[in-house]
C-alpha positions as CSV (number, residue, x, y, z in Angstrom):
1,X,129.4,90.8,92.0
2,X,125.5,92.3,92.5
3,X,123.4,89.0,91.2
4,X,121.3,89.9,87.8
5,X,118.3,92.1,88.2
6,X,115.2,89.5,88.8
7,X,116.8,86.7,89.8
8,X,116.0,87.3,93.5
9,X,112.7,88.1,92.5
10,X,111.0,85.6,94.9
11,X,112.3,86.7,97.7
12,X,112.2,90.6,96.6
13,X,109.8,92.4,98.9
14,X,108.9,89.3,101.1
15,X,112.5,89.2,103.5
16,X,113.2,93.2,102.8
17,X,110.6,95.3,104.5
18,X,110.8,99.0,103.5
19,X,110.8,100.3,107.1
20,X,110.2,97.5,110.0
21,X,112.8,95.1,109.1
22,X,115.0,96.4,112.4
23,X,111.9,98.0,114.1
24,X,112.9,99.6,117.4
25,X,110.1,100.2,119.5
26,X,112.1,101.2,122.5
27,X,110.1,102.2,125.7
28,X,107.1,101.9,123.5
29,X,103.8,100.8,124.8
30,X,100.9,99.5,122.4
31,X,97.3,100.1,123.7
32,X,93.7,100.3,122.6
33,X,92.2,103.2,125.1
34,X,95.2,102.6,127.5
35,X,95.2,99.3,127.9
36,X,98.9,97.9,127.3
37,X,99.7,95.2,125.0
38,X,103.0,93.3,124.9
39,X,105.6,95.4,122.6
40,X,108.6,94.3,122.0
41,X,112.2,96.1,121.8
42,X,114.4,95.8,119.1
43,X,112.3,93.1,117.5
44,X,113.2,92.0,114.0
45,X,111.6,90.0,111.2
46,X,111.1,87.3,110.2
47,X,109.4,86.7,113.3
48,X,107.1,84.0,114.6
49,X,103.3,84.1,116.5
50,X,101.9,81.2,118.4
51,X,98.6,81.0,119.1
52,X,97.4,78.7,121.6
53,X,93.2,79.1,121.5
54,X,91.0,76.8,123.0
55,X,90.0,74.4,120.0
56,X,93.6,74.6,118.1
57,X,97.3,76.1,118.0
58,X,97.9,78.2,115.4
59,X,101.7,79.1,114.2
60,X,102.8,81.7,111.7
61,X,106.0,82.8,110.7
62,X,105.6,86.7,109.6
63,X,108.3,87.7,107.0
64,X,108.2,91.3,108.0
65,X,106.3,93.8,109.9
66,X,104.8,95.6,107.2
67,X,101.2,97.0,107.4
68,X,100.3,93.4,105.2
69,X,101.7,91.3,107.9
70,X,103.4,88.8,105.4
71,X,103.0,85.1,105.8
72,X,106.3,83.1,104.9
73,X,104.1,79.9,106.4
74,X,101.4,79.1,108.7
75,X,100.4,75.8,110.4
76,X,97.4,74.9,112.6
77,X,97.7,72.0,115.2
78,X,94.4,70.1,115.9
79,X,95.0,70.0,119.8
80,X,91.7,70.9,121.6
81,X,93.0,72.4,124.7
82,X,89.5,72.8,125.9
83,X,88.6,69.3,125.4
84,X,91.6,68.1,126.9
85,X,90.0,68.9,130.3
86,X,87.2,67.2,130.4
87,X,88.7,63.6,129.2
88,X,87.2,60.7,131.0
89,X,91.1,59.8,131.4
90,X,93.4,62.0,132.7
91,X,96.3,59.6,131.8
92,X,98.6,60.2,134.5
93,X,100.3,57.1,133.7
94,X,101.0,58.2,130.4
95,X,98.8,55.7,128.7
96,X,95.9,56.7,126.7
97,X,93.0,54.3,125.9
98,X,91.7,55.2,122.3
99,X,88.7,57.1,123.2
100,X,90.8,59.7,125.2
101,X,93.0,59.8,122.6
102,X,90.2,60.8,120.3
103,X,88.9,63.8,123.2
104,X,92.2,64.9,123.9
105,X,93.5,65.2,120.1
106,X,91.4,66.2,117.1
107,X,93.9,65.2,114.6
108,X,93.2,65.4,110.5
109,X,90.7,62.8,109.6
110,X,89.7,61.8,113.5
111,X,87.2,63.1,115.5
112,X,86.8,64.1,119.3
113,X,84.5,62.6,121.2
114,X,82.6,64.7,123.5
115,X,82.2,63.0,127.0
116,X,81.1,64.9,130.1
117,X,81.6,63.0,133.0
118,X,81.5,66.2,135.3
119,X,77.8,67.5,134.2
120,X,77.9,71.1,133.8
121,X,75.5,72.6,135.7
122,X,72.5,74.6,133.7
123,X,72.5,78.1,134.3
124,X,76.0,78.3,135.5
125,X,79.1,79.0,132.6
126,X,81.6,76.9,134.5
127,X,82.2,72.9,135.2
128,X,84.7,70.8,136.9
129,X,88.0,70.7,134.9
130,X,90.4,68.2,135.1
131,X,94.3,68.9,134.3
132,X,95.7,68.5,130.8
133,X,97.0,65.3,131.3
134,X,100.8,64.9,130.3
135,X,99.8,63.1,126.9
136,X,98.4,66.3,125.9
137,X,101.4,68.4,127.0
138,X,103.7,65.7,125.3
139,X,101.8,66.4,122.1
140,X,102.0,70.2,122.7
141,X,105.8,70.1,123.4
142,X,106.2,67.6,119.9
143,X,104.5,70.6,118.0
144,X,106.2,73.0,119.4
145,X,109.4,71.0,118.4
146,X,108.5,70.8,115.1
147,X,108.0,74.5,114.9
148,X,110.9,75.8,117.0
149,X,113.0,73.7,114.0
150,X,111.1,75.5,111.4
151,X,111.7,79.0,113.0
152,X,115.8,78.0,112.7
153,X,115.2,76.9,109.3
154,X,113.8,80.5,108.9
155,X,116.6,82.5,111.1
156,X,113.9,83.1,113.2
157,X,114.9,85.2,116.1
158,X,111.9,86.2,117.8
159,X,109.2,84.0,118.9
160,X,105.8,85.2,120.4
161,X,103.5,82.4,122.5
162,X,100.4,83.8,123.2
163,X,97.8,81.9,125.3
164,X,94.3,82.1,125.9
165,X,90.9,81.1,127.7
166,X,91.4,77.9,127.7
167,X,95.1,77.6,129.2
168,X,94.2,80.5,131.5
169,X,91.6,78.2,133.1
170,X,93.4,75.1,133.4
171,X,94.0,73.6,137.1
172,X,97.7,72.7,135.8
173,X,98.3,76.1,133.9
174,X,101.3,76.7,135.6
175,X,103.1,73.4,134.9
176,X,101.8,73.5,131.5
177,X,103.3,76.2,131.2
178,X,106.8,75.7,133.0
179,X,107.2,72.5,131.1
180,X,107.0,74.4,127.5
181,X,109.5,76.7,129.5
182,X,112.0,74.2,130.2
183,X,111.4,71.9,127.1
184,X,110.8,74.4,124.3
185,X,112.7,77.5,126.0
186,X,109.5,80.0,124.8
187,X,107.8,82.4,127.5
188,X,103.7,81.9,127.2
189,X,102.1,85.3,127.2
190,X,99.2,84.3,129.4
191,X,96.4,86.9,128.5
192,X,93.4,87.9,130.9
193,X,90.1,88.2,129.7
194,X,89.9,92.3,128.8
195,X,93.7,91.6,127.2
196,X,92.2,88.4,125.3
197,X,89.1,91.0,123.7
198,X,91.5,94.0,123.0
199,X,94.0,91.7,120.9
200,X,91.1,90.1,119.0
201,X,89.7,93.8,118.1
202,X,93.4,94.1,117.0
203,X,93.4,91.1,114.2
204,X,89.9,92.6,112.7
205,X,91.7,96.3,112.7
206,X,94.6,94.5,110.7
207,X,92.6,92.9,108.3
208,X,90.7,96.0,107.3
209,X,91.9,99.5,106.6
210,X,88.8,101.4,108.4
211,X,86.2,99.6,110.8
212,X,83.3,101.0,112.5
213,X,80.7,98.8,114.4
214,X,80.9,95.7,116.9
215,X,83.0,93.2,117.4
216,X,82.6,89.7,118.8
217,X,85.4,86.9,118.6
218,X,84.0,83.1,118.9
219,X,86.8,80.9,120.5
220,X,86.8,77.5,121.9
221,X,86.3,78.6,125.5
222,X,84.6,81.7,125.4
223,X,83.0,84.7,122.9
224,X,83.6,88.5,123.5
225,X,81.6,91.5,122.8
226,X,82.9,95.2,122.0
227,X,82.9,97.8,119.6
228,X,85.8,98.9,117.2
229,X,86.5,102.5,115.5
230,X,89.3,103.1,113.3
231,X,90.0,105.4,110.5
232,X,92.6,105.4,108.1
233,X,94.9,107.6,110.2
234,X,93.6,106.1,113.9
235,X,96.3,104.0,114.7
236,X,95.0,101.2,116.5
237,X,91.6,102.9,116.7
238,X,89.1,102.9,119.6
239,X,87.0,100.4,121.9
240,X,85.7,99.8,125.1
241,X,87.8,99.7,128.1
242,X,84.9,97.7,129.1
243,X,85.1,94.5,127.0
244,X,82.5,91.7,127.8
245,X,83.7,88.0,127.8
246,X,81.3,85.1,128.7
247,X,81.7,81.3,128.7
248,X,79.6,80.6,125.6
249,X,82.5,79.4,123.3
250,X,82.0,77.0,120.7
251,X,83.2,73.9,122.4
252,X,82.0,75.2,125.6
253,X,78.7,75.6,124.6
254,X,77.8,72.9,122.7
255,X,79.1,70.5,125.6
256,X,76.4,72.5,127.7
257,X,73.5,71.7,125.4
258,X,74.7,68.7,124.6
259,X,74.3,68.1,128.5
260,X,70.7,69.2,128.2
261,X,70.0,65.8,126.3
262,X,66.2,66.1,125.3
263,X,65.4,68.9,128.3
264,X,64.4,71.6,126.2
265,X,63.5,73.5,129.6
266,X,67.4,73.4,130.2
267,X,68.5,74.4,127.0
268,X,65.8,77.5,126.9
269,X,67.2,78.3,130.3
270,X,71.2,78.8,128.8
271,X,69.4,80.4,125.7
272,X,67.7,83.3,127.9
273,X,71.0,83.1,129.7
274,X,72.9,83.9,126.9
275,X,70.3,86.9,126.1
276,X,70.4,88.5,129.5
277,X,74.1,88.1,129.3
278,X,74.6,90.1,125.5
279,X,71.6,92.8,126.4
280,X,73.7,93.7,129.3
281,X,76.7,93.5,127.7
282,X,75.7,95.7,125.0
283,X,74.8,98.5,127.9
284,X,78.5,97.6,129.4
285,X,80.7,98.3,127.0
286,X,79.1,101.8,126.4
287,X,78.9,102.4,122.7
288,X,80.9,105.5,121.1
289,X,78.5,108.0,119.5
290,X,80.6,107.3,116.5
291,X,79.6,103.9,116.0
292,X,77.1,104.9,113.8
293,X,73.7,102.9,114.2
294,X,72.2,102.6,110.8
295,X,68.6,102.9,110.1
296,X,68.4,99.0,110.3
297,X,71.2,98.5,112.4
298,X,75.0,98.1,113.3
299,X,77.4,96.4,111.3
300,X,79.5,93.5,113.1
301,X,82.7,92.1,112.5
302,X,83.0,88.2,113.2
303,X,86.0,86.5,113.8
304,X,86.9,83.6,115.6
305,X,86.3,79.8,114.0
306,X,83.0,79.5,115.0
307,X,81.8,82.3,113.4
308,X,83.6,81.7,110.3
309,X,82.2,78.3,110.1
310,X,78.7,80.2,109.9
311,X,80.3,82.5,107.2
312,X,81.6,79.3,105.0
313,X,77.6,77.6,105.5
314,X,76.3,81.1,104.3
315,X,78.2,81.2,100.9
316,X,77.0,77.7,100.3
317,X,73.3,78.6,101.1
318,X,74.0,81.6,98.9
319,X,74.9,79.3,95.9
320,X,72.2,77.3,96.1
321,X,70.3,80.4,94.7
322,X,72.1,80.1,91.5
323,X,71.0,77.0,89.2
324,X,74.1,75.6,87.7
325,X,76.1,76.7,90.2
326,X,78.1,74.1,92.8
327,X,80.4,77.1,94.7
328,X,80.4,80.4,95.9
329,X,83.1,82.1,93.7
330,X,85.3,83.5,96.3
331,X,86.1,81.2,99.4
332,X,87.7,83.6,101.2
333,X,86.4,84.4,104.3
334,X,88.0,87.9,105.0
335,X,85.6,90.2,104.1
336,X,82.7,88.3,102.9
337,X,79.9,90.2,104.0
338,X,76.0,88.8,104.9
339,X,72.7,90.4,105.4
340,X,70.8,90.2,109.1
341,X,68.5,88.2,106.9
342,X,71.0,85.8,105.2
343,X,72.4,85.4,108.4
344,X,68.9,84.3,110.6
345,X,68.1,82.1,107.7
346,X,71.5,80.0,108.1
347,X,71.1,80.1,111.7
348,X,67.6,78.9,112.4
349,X,68.0,75.9,109.7
350,X,71.0,75.0,112.2
351,X,70.6,75.6,115.5
352,X,67.9,72.8,116.6
353,X,70.4,70.3,114.7
354,X,71.5,67.2,116.2
355,X,75.5,67.7,116.2
356,X,75.8,64.8,114.5
357,X,73.2,65.7,111.6
358,X,75.7,68.5,110.2
359,X,77.1,67.7,107.4
360,X,80.7,68.8,106.4
361,X,81.2,71.3,103.3
362,X,84.0,73.5,101.9
363,X,86.2,74.4,105.0
364,X,83.7,72.9,107.7
365,X,85.8,69.7,108.9
366,X,83.3,67.0,110.4
367,X,84.9,67.9,114.0
368,X,83.7,71.7,113.2
369,X,80.8,70.4,112.0
370,X,79.7,69.5,115.4
371,X,80.0,72.4,116.7
372,X,78.0,74.5,114.3
373,X,74.4,73.8,116.4
374,X,76.0,75.9,119.2
375,X,77.4,78.6,117.5
376,X,73.9,78.9,115.5
377,X,72.4,79.1,118.8
378,X,74.7,81.5,120.1
379,X,73.9,83.7,117.1
380,X,70.2,83.2,117.6
381,X,70.6,84.9,120.8
382,X,72.7,87.8,119.7
383,X,70.7,88.8,116.7
384,X,67.2,88.9,119.2
385,X,69.4,91.1,121.8
386,X,71.3,93.3,119.5
387,X,70.1,95.3,116.2
388,X,72.4,94.2,113.5
389,X,72.1,95.4,109.9
390,X,74.7,93.1,108.4
391,X,78.2,91.2,109.5
392,X,81.4,91.0,108.3
393,X,83.9,88.2,108.6
394,X,87.1,88.6,109.5
395,X,90.0,86.1,109.1
396,X,91.9,88.2,111.9
397,X,92.7,86.7,115.2
398,X,95.4,86.7,117.9
399,X,98.0,86.1,115.5
400,X,97.3,89.5,113.3
401,X,96.1,91.2,116.6
402,X,99.5,90.4,118.3
403,X,101.7,91.7,115.3
404,X,99.9,94.7,114.4
405,X,99.7,95.7,117.9
406,X,103.9,95.9,117.5
407,X,103.9,97.9,114.5
408,X,104.9,101.9,115.5
409,X,102.3,104.3,114.5
410,X,103.1,105.5,110.6
411,X,103.4,101.4,109.5
412,X,100.1,101.0,111.1
413,X,98.1,103.7,109.2
414,X,98.9,102.5,106.1
415,X,96.2,100.5,103.8
416,X,97.2,97.0,103.9
417,X,95.6,96.6,100.5
418,X,98.3,99.2,98.9
419,X,100.8,97.4,100.8
420,X,100.0,94.1,99.6
421,X,100.0,95.2,96.1
422,X,102.9,97.2,96.4
423,X,105.1,94.3,97.5
424,X,103.7,92.4,94.8
425,X,104.5,94.7,92.1
426,X,108.1,95.5,93.4
427,X,108.7,91.8,93.2
428,X,108.2,92.0,89.6
429,X,105.2,89.6,90.8
430,X,103.2,90.3,87.5
431,X,106.2,89.8,85.3
432,X,106.6,93.3,84.8
433,X,108.8,96.3,86.4
434,X,106.7,98.6,88.5
435,X,106.1,102.2,87.3
436,X,107.3,105.1,89.1
437,X,105.7,106.6,91.7
438,X,105.2,109.5,89.7
439,X,103.3,107.1,87.0
440,X,100.8,105.9,89.4
441,X,100.6,109.5,90.8
442,X,99.5,110.7,86.9
443,X,97.9,107.3,86.0
444,X,95.7,107.6,89.0
445,X,94.6,111.3,88.1
446,X,93.8,110.1,84.8
447,X,91.7,107.3,85.3
448,X,89.8,109.6,88.0
449,X,89.6,112.4,85.4
450,X,87.8,109.9,83.1
451,X,84.6,110.2,85.9
452,X,82.3,113.0,85.4
453,X,82.9,115.3,88.3
454,X,79.1,114.4,89.5
455,X,79.7,110.8,88.8
456,X,77.6,109.7,92.0
457,X,74.8,111.8,90.9
458,X,75.3,110.5,87.4
459,X,75.1,106.7,89.1
460,X,72.6,107.3,90.8
461,X,70.3,107.4,87.5
462,X,69.5,104.5,85.7
463,X,69.4,104.2,81.7
464,X,66.4,106.1,80.2
465,X,63.7,104.1,79.5
466,X,62.6,103.6,75.4
467,X,59.0,103.2,77.0
468,X,57.3,106.2,78.7
469,X,55.2,103.5,80.3
470,X,58.5,102.5,82.1
471,X,59.5,106.3,82.9
472,X,58.8,105.1,86.7
473,X,61.3,102.6,86.9
474,X,64.1,104.5,85.8
475,X,65.3,106.2,89.3
476,X,66.8,103.2,91.9
477,X,65.3,101.8,94.6
478,X,66.4,102.8,98.0
479,X,68.5,99.6,98.2
480,X,69.9,99.4,94.7
481,X,70.9,103.2,95.5
482,X,72.6,102.2,98.8
483,X,74.4,99.3,97.2
484,X,75.2,101.9,94.2
485,X,76.8,104.2,96.9
486,X,78.9,101.6,98.7
487,X,80.4,100.9,94.7
488,X,81.2,104.5,94.1
489,X,82.3,105.1,97.9
490,X,84.8,102.3,96.9
491,X,86.6,103.5,94.0
492,X,88.8,106.0,95.6
493,X,90.8,103.0,97.0
494,X,90.3,100.7,94.4
495,X,92.0,103.1,91.3
496,X,95.5,103.4,93.2
497,X,95.4,99.6,93.1
498,X,93.9,98.9,89.8
499,X,96.8,101.5,88.3
500,X,99.3,99.4,90.4
501,X,98.5,96.4,88.6
502,X,97.2,97.2,85.1
503,X,100.4,96.3,83.2
504,X,100.5,93.0,85.2
505,X,101.2,89.8,82.7
506,X,101.4,92.1,79.5
507,X,104.7,89.4,79.2
508,X,101.9,86.2,78.5
509,X,100.2,85.3,75.3
510,X,97.4,87.8,74.4
511,X,94.6,85.5,74.7
512,X,95.9,84.7,78.6
513,X,96.5,87.9,80.0
514,X,92.5,88.6,80.5
515,X,91.7,85.4,82.7
516,X,95.6,85.7,84.4
517,X,94.5,89.4,85.1
518,X,91.3,88.5,86.5
519,X,92.6,85.7,89.1
520,X,94.7,88.2,90.4
521,X,92.3,88.9,93.4
522,X,90.4,86.0,93.1
523,X,91.2,82.9,95.1
524,X,93.4,81.2,92.3
525,X,95.2,84.8,92.3
526,X,99.0,86.0,93.6
527,X,96.5,88.6,95.7
528,X,93.9,86.1,97.3
529,X,96.0,86.9,100.7
530,X,95.4,90.8,100.4
531,X,93.9,92.1,103.3
532,X,91.4,95.1,103.6
533,X,89.1,94.3,100.5
534,X,85.9,93.0,100.9
535,X,83.9,90.5,98.6
536,X,82.4,93.3,96.3
537,X,85.7,94.9,96.4
538,X,87.4,91.9,95.1
539,X,84.7,91.6,92.3
540,X,85.4,95.5,90.9
541,X,88.9,94.5,90.5
542,X,88.7,91.4,88.9
543,X,86.2,92.4,86.2
544,X,87.8,95.9,85.5
545,X,91.2,93.9,85.0
546,X,89.5,91.5,82.7
547,X,88.0,94.1,80.8
548,X,91.5,96.3,80.4
549,X,93.0,93.3,78.6
550,X,89.9,92.8,76.5
551,X,90.3,89.0,76.3
552,X,88.0,86.4,76.9
553,X,88.0,84.3,80.2
554,X,88.6,80.8,80.1
555,X,85.7,80.2,83.2
556,X,83.2,82.6,81.7
557,X,80.7,80.9,83.8
558,X,82.6,81.8,86.8
559,X,83.4,85.5,85.7
560,X,79.4,85.5,85.4
561,X,79.2,84.8,89.0
562,X,81.9,87.0,89.9
563,X,80.1,90.3,88.5
564,X,76.7,89.6,90.2
565,X,78.8,90.0,93.5
566,X,79.7,93.5,92.4
567,X,77.7,96.6,94.5
568,X,75.2,98.2,92.6
569,X,73.7,96.2,89.9
570,X,73.6,96.5,86.3
571,X,74.7,100.2,86.2
572,X,77.9,99.6,88.4
573,X,78.9,96.5,86.1
574,X,78.4,99.0,83.2
575,X,80.5,101.8,84.7
576,X,83.4,98.9,85.8
577,X,83.6,97.8,82.3
578,X,83.8,101.4,81.3
579,X,86.6,101.5,83.9
580,X,88.6,98.5,82.2
581,X,88.7,100.4,78.8
582,X,89.7,103.7,80.5
583,X,92.7,101.4,82.0
584,X,93.6,99.7,78.6
585,X,94.0,102.8,76.9
586,X,95.9,103.8,79.9
587,X,98.1,100.9,79.7
588,X,98.5,101.4,75.7
589,X,99.9,105.1,76.9
590,X,102.2,104.0,79.7
591,X,103.1,100.1,79.2
592,X,107.1,101.2,80.8
593,X,107.9,102.9,83.5
594,X,108.1,106.3,82.8
595,X,106.0,106.6,80.0
596,X,103.0,107.9,82.0
597,X,104.5,111.3,83.4
598,X,105.6,112.1,80.4
599,X,102.3,111.6,78.1
600,X,99.8,112.6,80.9
601,X,101.8,115.0,82.6
602,X,101.8,116.5,86.2
603,X,98.9,115.0,88.3
604,X,97.7,113.3,85.2
605,X,96.5,116.5,83.3
606,X,98.1,118.8,80.6
607,X,100.2,121.4,82.8
608,X,102.9,124.1,80.7
609,X,102.1,122.1,77.2
610,X,103.3,118.7,78.6
611,X,100.1,116.7,78.5
612,X,99.8,114.8,75.2
613,X,96.2,112.7,76.3
614,X,93.7,114.2,79.0
615,X,90.5,113.9,79.9
616,X,88.6,117.0,80.6
617,X,85.1,117.9,82.0
618,X,82.7,120.6,79.9
619,X,79.8,122.0,80.9
620,X,77.0,121.0,78.7
621,X,76.1,124.6,78.1
622,X,79.3,124.8,75.5
623,X,76.9,123.6,73.0
624,X,78.8,120.9,71.1
625,X,76.0,118.3,70.8
626,X,75.0,119.2,67.3
627,X,76.5,117.0,65.4
628,X,76.1,112.7,65.8
629,X,78.8,110.9,63.9
630,X,76.5,107.3,62.8
631,X,79.3,105.1,64.2
632,X,79.4,107.0,67.4
633,X,82.9,107.8,67.3
634,X,85.3,109.7,65.4
635,X,89.3,110.2,65.9
636,X,91.1,112.5,64.1
637,X,90.9,115.7,62.0
638,X,88.9,117.7,64.8
639,X,89.5,120.9,65.8
640,X,90.5,121.7,69.1
641,X,87.8,123.6,71.4
642,X,89.7,126.7,70.9
643,X,89.9,126.7,67.6
644,X,93.7,126.0,67.2
645,X,93.5,122.7,65.5
646,X,96.9,121.1,67.2
647,X,94.6,118.2,68.9
648,X,91.9,115.3,68.1
649,X,89.1,115.5,70.3
650,X,86.5,112.9,71.1
651,X,83.5,114.3,73.3
652,X,81.5,111.9,75.2
653,X,77.7,113.5,75.1
654,X,76.1,114.7,78.2
655,X,73.9,112.9,80.2
656,X,69.7,113.1,80.5
657,X,67.7,112.2,83.3
658,X,64.3,111.0,82.1
659,X,62.9,114.5,82.5
660,X,65.4,115.9,80.4
661,X,67.9,117.6,82.6
662,X,71.6,117.1,82.0
663,X,73.1,115.0,85.1
664,X,76.7,115.9,84.2
665,X,78.9,117.6,81.7
666,X,80.7,116.8,78.5
667,X,83.8,114.3,78.9
668,X,86.6,115.3,76.2
669,X,89.1,113.0,75.9
670,X,92.0,115.5,74.2
671,X,94.7,114.1,72.1
672,X,97.7,115.5,70.8
673,X,99.5,114.7,67.4
674,X,102.7,115.6,68.6
675,X,103.7,111.8,70.0
676,X,104.6,108.8,67.9
677,X,103.1,107.0,71.1
678,X,99.6,108.0,70.4
679,X,99.3,108.2,66.6
680,X,98.8,104.4,66.3
681,X,95.9,102.9,64.8
682,X,95.5,100.4,68.2
683,X,95.0,103.8,70.3
684,X,92.3,105.4,68.4
685,X,90.6,101.6,68.2
686,X,91.3,101.4,72.2
687,X,89.8,105.0,72.5
688,X,86.8,104.1,70.0
689,X,86.1,101.1,72.6
690,X,86.1,103.3,75.4
691,X,83.6,106.0,74.0
692,X,81.4,102.6,73.0
693,X,81.6,101.7,76.7
694,X,80.7,105.0,78.0
695,X,77.8,105.2,75.9
696,X,76.5,101.9,77.3
697,X,77.5,103.3,80.8
698,X,73.9,104.0,82.4
699,X,73.5,107.4,83.7
700,X,77.4,108.0,83.1
701,X,79.4,110.1,80.2
702,X,76.4,109.5,77.8
703,X,74.1,106.5,78.0
704,X,71.3,109.0,79.7
705,X,70.7,110.9,75.7
706,X,67.8,112.7,75.5
707,X,65.9,111.0,72.6
708,X,65.5,113.1,69.4
709,X,64.1,112.0,66.1
710,X,67.5,111.6,64.6
711,X,69.1,109.9,67.6
712,X,68.2,106.5,66.6
713,X,67.9,104.4,69.8
714,X,69.0,107.3,72.0
715,X,72.1,106.5,72.5
716,X,75.2,108.2,70.9
717,X,78.8,109.9,71.4
718,X,79.6,112.7,69.5
719,X,82.3,114.6,68.6
720,X,83.1,118.2,68.5
721,X,81.9,120.0,65.6
């Protein structure tokens, strides 16, 4: 007998992949610019990925080979294979003293002792390495035995183990890998420098839908530089076939700098060496012309533990500017953007600190804190040699890149955010049945049609000044205009996501819905793991959803902090409120699957008489601005524009620039009376609330109203006369 609907909701969409559970890539090759990476034939999910990095070993079980790479479980072992090769006690007899134990393994709560019995030559990127000790090998094997047991419990049939710099350069690398094969049965893929840079680039591409800029990955033993380009349908995108790699990883560079002691000249030599390397490397990667260099520089994508630590420090510094705030409101590293100025300030603060002077903070452990000065020194050299506009941090690394490289092209080309949200709603993640595919099309078109056709131009104007003396300040500054353009450009991707989750949490008490929906894409929400979103995107999604449910937030202070992250400032924040009201109206019209298509018609606009409610764009020359409703809105009893009188209209008046020119046409909400779904007072109240939000949105559907003697404050929404 089939189980009742909903009893397996927790697993639906996790273990059931729509296209990839039985992925077969026989005879396929996965590559970037012809550089072949490992591809598995007939691999099935769930599968496990092990990343043997220089400064830790990471393990993850991927539930299905879908675009968003859903993680069933992940774990990190704080075993530094890099530091293990510089121990003062190689521990060949299996006995380890206390100092070597701390040096070999940085477990939770313990700190590595960074001793260097073999001084590193200044100006050189190498040192005499010792073999990885038997004790460390035993610890790795013991960790892998645990992970193998977890794989068996999760029915994982395929395990991919990938090793990078520290394993590749270990004097006893072959013995180490042979032991793993004998004891665990796992074969380790040993990546070359070139392959390591390529798979790191794939990790960033896995984290975002589109990328275009430079890329650096900072590991424990090395750092890589490349450019990356990937559009929505570009598969694995493009990068340089001459990716650059240097032995300036966080642990390696920290060791070199520490060995200099107080010798400033020696430290300066290392710094100049890095600058020369980065300057030449930038030339050698031969940047593709498609990688646009903005007037103020390139965007750079940063990956790796060292860079992520700098990102967390940037978050902490940003919150110090806001009085009364103790923590950055979205402490998720993926999607965090920092300007060159913000990054340079943090780099300058930490680069000359002694390792023991760096304090721990959120996500920056005591062990990682000791490496911060080296990371900051490296980034200072980068900023001096590469023209960077801003940096975008990525969680994606070898694990994500390894999985992404195995996906077929049609899955790689999907939007990771859309796939994550779709999986969530199909699993009844928000407690409501998912809308039909036709509903999603209708609702997305309905919401989009609520925006004036020249919305981008409208939004570039701020609200009309109430004082003629202030009129010169009504046009946005170049920076504000650029930020607002980011907001405008984000909407085509975000509106479908909003539509998919607009009815989530309708089953909750009314006073709880707003907070639950607001948290959905934030750190406390079910979609905190959603790839493909910047923090600005998350702030837009959260604020729109809060307004959609029209309730007070349980944490209004954090709500205000989130609003400040919306790109585009006050103008964008007002537009976000309006979008929330549009979603509220849409939710009332389509609370259950199938209703959106019935009410909104094909594509969200009336077609062959099937549409019962719609937004329409009218030219301002139509002349329906001759009457003002003292209550700003009027719903019911109005004649249609064609005189038939079979519908109700709410006309949002055309907006005007400070000099009096119309910046967009009328927007009309047309409501037909023949549907009982739309005749209830709460639907009319939702329309009224929407029009009031429109009248307060700067440069948008009714706020930039020409001030006339009978217009009061110059704000108003008119209905057809």
